[in-house]
C-alpha positions as CSV (number, residue, x, y, z in Angstrom):
1,M,-49.4,100.9,56.9
2,R,-47.4,97.9,57.9
3,W,-45.1,95.5,56.0
4,I,-46.2,92.0,55.3
5,V,-43.4,89.7,54.2
6,S,-44.5,86.2,53.2
7,S,-41.3,85.1,51.6
8,K,-37.9,86.4,50.8
9,N,-39.1,87.5,47.3
10,E,-42.4,88.9,48.2
11,A,-43.0,92.1,50.1
12,R,-46.5,93.6,50.3
13,T,-48.2,96.4,52.1
14,R,-51.6,96.3,53.6
15,R,-53.7,99.5,53.9
16,G,-57.2,98.9,55.2
17,S,-58.5,95.8,53.6
18,R,-56.5,96.2,50.4
19,V,-53.4,94.0,49.9
20,Y,-50.9,95.5,47.5
21,D,-48.2,93.5,45.8
22,P,-46.1,96.1,44.0
23,S,-43.8,95.2,41.1
24,V,-42.1,98.6,41.5
25,T,-41.9,101.0,44.4
26,H,-41.4,104.8,44.0
27,L,-39.2,106.7,46.3
28,D,-39.9,110.2,47.4
29,T,-37.4,113.0,47.6
30,S,-37.5,113.0,51.4
31,F,-36.4,109.4,51.5
32,L,-33.5,109.9,49.1
33,V,-32.4,113.1,50.9
34,D,-32.4,111.1,54.2
35,L,-30.3,108.4,52.5
36,L,-27.8,110.9,51.3
37,R,-27.5,112.6,54.7
38,E,-27.1,109.3,56.5
39,A,-24.4,108.3,54.1
40,A,-22.6,111.7,54.5
41,R,-22.6,111.2,58.3
42,G,-21.4,107.6,57.9
43,E,-24.4,106.2,59.7
44,E,-27.2,103.9,58.8
45,G,-30.4,105.4,60.1
46,P,-34.1,104.9,59.4
47,A,-33.8,105.5,55.6
48,H,-31.1,102.8,55.3
49,A,-33.2,100.4,57.4
50,A,-36.2,101.0,55.1
51,L,-33.9,100.5,52.1
52,D,-33.0,97.1,53.6
53,R,-36.7,96.2,53.8
54,L,-37.0,97.1,50.1
55,A,-34.1,95.1,48.9
56,E,-36.2,92.6,46.9
57,E,-38.2,95.3,45.1
58,E,-37.6,97.3,42.0
59,L,-37.0,100.9,43.0
60,A,-37.9,103.9,40.9
61,V,-38.1,107.7,41.2
62,S,-40.1,110.0,39.0
63,V,-38.3,112.6,37.0
64,H,-39.9,115.1,39.4
65,V,-37.9,113.6,42.3
66,A,-34.7,113.8,40.2
67,C,-35.5,117.5,39.5
68,E,-35.9,118.2,43.2
69,L,-32.6,116.4,44.0
70,Y,-30.7,118.4,41.4
71,A,-32.3,121.7,42.6
72,G,-31.1,120.9,46.1
73,A,-27.7,120.1,44.8
74,E,-27.5,123.5,43.1
75,L,-28.4,125.2,46.4
76,A,-25.8,123.3,48.4
77,D,-22.6,124.9,49.7
78,D,-20.7,122.8,47.2
79,P,-22.9,122.2,44.2
80,E,-20.4,120.2,42.3
81,V,-19.9,117.6,45.0
82,E,-23.7,117.4,45.6
83,R,-24.4,116.9,41.8
84,I,-22.0,114.0,41.8
85,R,-23.7,112.4,44.8
86,V,-27.2,112.9,43.2
87,T,-26.0,111.6,39.9
88,S,-24.5,108.5,41.5
89,L,-27.6,107.8,43.5
90,L,-29.9,108.2,40.5
91,K,-27.8,105.8,38.4
92,A,-28.7,103.1,40.9
93,L,-32.4,103.7,40.3
94,Q,-34.9,103.6,37.5
95,V,-35.9,107.2,36.7
96,V,-39.5,107.2,35.4
97,H,-40.7,109.7,32.9
98,T,-44.3,110.6,32.5
99,G,-46.5,108.9,29.9
100,D,-49.9,109.4,28.2
101,R,-51.9,108.6,31.4
102,F,-50.0,111.0,33.6
103,A,-51.5,114.4,32.7
104,P,-55.1,113.3,32.8
105,L,-54.6,111.5,36.2
106,Y,-52.8,114.6,37.6
107,G,-55.9,116.6,36.6
108,V,-58.3,114.2,38.2
109,L,-56.3,114.1,41.5
110,L,-55.9,117.9,41.7
111,A,-59.6,118.4,41.1
112,E,-60.6,115.8,43.7
113,L,-58.3,117.4,46.3
114,R,-59.6,120.9,45.6
115,R,-63.2,119.6,45.8
116,R,-62.4,118.2,49.3
117,G,-60.8,121.5,50.3
118,E,-57.4,119.9,50.7
119,A,-54.0,121.0,49.3
120,V,-50.8,119.1,48.3
121,S,-47.8,120.9,46.9
122,T,-47.5,120.8,43.1
123,V,-44.3,118.8,43.2
124,D,-45.7,116.3,45.7
125,L,-48.8,115.8,43.5
126,L,-46.6,115.3,40.5
127,I,-44.6,112.7,42.3
128,A,-47.9,111.0,43.6
129,A,-49.4,111.0,40.1
130,A,-46.3,109.4,38.6
131,A,-46.5,106.7,41.2
132,R,-50.3,106.2,40.7
133,T,-49.7,105.8,36.9
134,H,-47.5,102.8,37.7
135,D,-49.8,101.5,40.5
136,A,-46.8,101.9,42.8
137,P,-46.6,102.9,46.4
138,V,-44.5,105.8,47.5
139,V,-41.9,105.6,50.3
140,T,-41.7,108.9,52.1
141,R,-41.2,110.6,55.4
142,N,-43.8,113.2,54.3
143,T,-46.8,111.0,54.9
144,R,-49.0,114.0,55.9
145,D,-49.2,115.3,52.3
146,F,-49.0,112.1,50.4
147,E,-51.8,110.4,52.4
148,R,-54.2,113.0,51.1
149,V,-53.8,111.8,47.5
150,P,-56.7,109.6,46.5
151,G,-55.8,106.0,45.8
152,L,-52.1,106.4,46.6
153,D,-50.4,103.8,48.8
154,V,-48.0,105.5,51.2
155,V,-45.2,103.7,53.0
156,S,-43.5,105.5,55.9
157,Y,-40.2,104.7,57.5
């Protein structure tokens, strides 16, 4: 996948012959963890560079990503500090909850993956289904799993 930027206010991705012009972009847990780690080290790495490329887009995370981040905070050496960092990060983003289309789409995606003999973790498929219900791409470092999901646009960094 490569980025196509036609103007300052228009960022699109191209995958195969399909041009996608997202109104919202979903962020995966791996991306947000990388952002938090880069910030903790005081450096701007690949995640921050990707965030700069996404500056003109509306960014969102599914409630499933928020759950993963809070679970990671609870497992950290200093859960209180990590909860504060996660809460602060999530306040800057739109947290998307599931709607009526979510569960049926999740079922369709899981069935199609199983028919093909492929597997994606439950949480990653929940994140992917949330993005698909909004016709949104997912920004992730974990391209191997997300690229298996039918119809999902995946943006790596």
